[in-house]
C-alpha positions, 0 to 999 in steps of 0.5 A, spaced: 513 470 492 512 472 500 509 478 503 516 481 504 518 481 497 512 485 495 512 490 500 516 496 503 515 498 510 516 506 511 514 510 517 512 517 517 511 521 523 506 516 527 503 513 521 506 507 517 505 502 512 505 495 516 503 490 510 502 490 503 499 484 500 495 482 494 488 479 494 491 472 491 497 470 488 494 467 482 489 472 480 489 478 484 483 483 484 486 488 489 492 490 492 491 491 500 495 496 504 495 496 511 496 503 514 497 504 522 496 511 525 499 511 532 497 518 533 491 521 537 488 524 531 486 522 524 491 523 519 490 523 511 495 519 508 498 519 500 501 512 498 505 512 492 505 505 489 510 503 484 511 497 479 517 494 476 520 501 479 516 506 476 510 510 479 504 506 477 498 509 482 497 514 488 492 513 493 489 518 498 485 516 504 484 518 512 486 513 517 483 514 524 487 515 530 490 509 534 487 505 528 489 500 522 486 501 516 486 496 510 486 501 503 484 497 497 487 498 490 484 495 484 489 491 480 486 494 474 488 501 476 496 499 476 496 497 469 500 491 470 500 486 464 500 478 466 506 475 469 510 477 475 512 484 477 515 487 483 510 492 487 512 496 493 508 502 496 511 508 500 508 514 504 508 520 500 511 526 504 
């Protein structure tokens, strides 16, 4: 599974999700979400995380101005059973 298959990129104003990936393929502990803020002020972002088409988790964090931040979410927070899953993220509006 490639990173493009597990992540969806969406732009909200000057904030965007640029990459979504698991810490490892075989036994992941974290889902890493890289968020870029192109704006000149810090932005609070809420990210919805979907697994197999259903909302599994939401996370809120602040991304400083003109920077990229990796937001880590524990795989255990997603309540996934063992096996393959389709996981995608989107910026909540």
